[in-house]
Phi, psi and omega in degrees: 000323181297321178296316183293319178298321178296317174301313181297316180295316180296315181299315182300321179296322176295316178305310181293329176289319178291325177294321176295317178298318176297319173300321176299314177298321178298313173305315186293317182284328177292325177292320178296322174295324177292323173296316180297330179272003181051045176297151184279323184235130177236128175268128180212183181206153174280173176085016177300328182297336179292340178289344175276343182303330175293342178294352178292331179298306176295330175293319181297315183298314183295325179291326179289324179293314178299320177298321176290325180288319179293322182301320179290344174267187188270349182276084183271354179293327183289328179300326180287342183253009179299319179294324180292314178302324177295315178303315176297324179294319177297316180296314177298324179293315179299312185294316180297322178293319174298314184301318179294322178293319175297319181295320179303307179288333177289330173295321177292316180291326178291337175272018175065030173266147182236138178287142173280161179285334179281121182233145175233141188260141175244193178294314185248354189211173175236131177273129184233143176249126178253134183226156171282325178236123188291351176287342177274001180297140176286146181284000000 
């Protein structure tokens, strides 16, 4: 029973990680669609890169599976570097998230959208309204 519960918990964590990644893609694509449709007002938020953080769990799981398979083979030199590879993967994930968020906001600014002055802060992000005309900014 303990093993089955572990598998269910790991599967749910992977599903949750994929759901956060899907939310990241949905926000990105809906904003891109709003830009393509030339909408006058676009509501967005900072902190999109944090939606990629749950992907650390599947990366760790995949690396542990690969480590177990390599351990059974004769190539034991890779096992010594498994922790280093995980750290590199996490740093690449952080850098990718930061790069995609910077690209996201530069896409808005290249499309001649301007941020409004009113910003509201949440726990992990700041909500920003972008407009083509600053007179449309909410008060």
